[in-house]
N, C-alpha and C positions, 0 to 999 in steps of 0.2 A: 633847306639850303640847297641851291642848285650847284652841281659840280661844274668846275671850270671848263671841262671838255664837252659840255652839252650845249646844244643850240639855245638861243635866247628864249624860244617858246617851249622848251622842254617842261614836262610836268614835274612838279616838285617831288623829290625822292623822299620816301618815308624816313623818319629818324633812325629806325633800326637798320635800314639799308645803308644809310650814311655811315653808321658805326661800323658795319661789316666792311664796307669799301675803304674806309679810313684805315682800318686795321690791315686789310690786304695790302694797301700801299706802304705800310710800315714794315712788312716782312722783308728782311734783307735778301739781296740776291744770294742764291745758293741755299736758301732755307725755305721751309714750307710749314704750313699749319694744315691740319685736317679740318673738314667742315665742323666736326665736333669740337676741336680745339678752339676754333674761332668762337663758337657759341659759348663754350665754357669760359673763355677769357672775358667775353662781354657780359657773362652772367645772365643771359637771357636767350630765348629761342633754343633751337636745336640744330642738328646737322641738316635736316631737310629745309629749314627756314634759311639757313646760310646758303645752301645750294640754290634755293629759289632766288635769293638776292643776287648771287653771282650769275645765274642764268639771265636774269632780267636786266641787271645794271653793271655787270662786271667787266664788260669789254674795255673800258678806259683804264683799268687798273691791271697790275700783273696777276691776272686770274690763274695762271699756271702754278702759282705759289700756294693756292688753296686747293687741296686735293682730297681724294677719298681715303678712308682709313686703312685700306690695303696697300696704299702707295701707288696704285695704278693711275696713269693720267686719265682725265675725263674721256670716256668712250666717244669716239668720233673726232676728238681734238688731239689725239696723240701726235699726229704729223706736225701740229703747231707747237705743242708743249715740249716735246723731246728736244728740239733744237734750242729752246730757251733754257732748259735744264743743263744741256751740255755747255752752252755759252756762259752760263752763270757758275758752272762748276758744282752743280747740285749733285750730291752723291746718289748714284744709281746702282741697282743690282738687277740681276736677271732671275726671274722666277717662271718656270714653265716655258722658257723661250721668249718671254716678253719682258721688256724693261719696266722697272718700277723704281720709284724714289725710295732710297734707303732711309726710312723714317728714324731709325736709331741715330743716324749721323746728321740728318737734314732737318729734323723737327726743331722749330723755333718756339720758345716758351713765352715770347712777348716781352722779354727783358731786353733792354738796350745794350 
């Protein structure tokens, strides 16, 4: 199934990638899931597979809501992720002088 934000000639997205992206779109503002959380919720793949999907196809979805297990924003994308966290009210904490998402407060379990 082609995502609505893709050009007409875009290659078909694999079903696993569709499932990852659909879940990323459902994460509420101010909440996050780790790559491992997403894989566990879907019952297939692992953190690396989720990361690969997000790297290849994640631009049209709220990619900043799928994060590393240590709560740090994706390296190289901090300058784009941090303003999103702040505008959505995502709980943050400072560790070693750098901001991280407070997973205890911000983790979403997939329930509505």
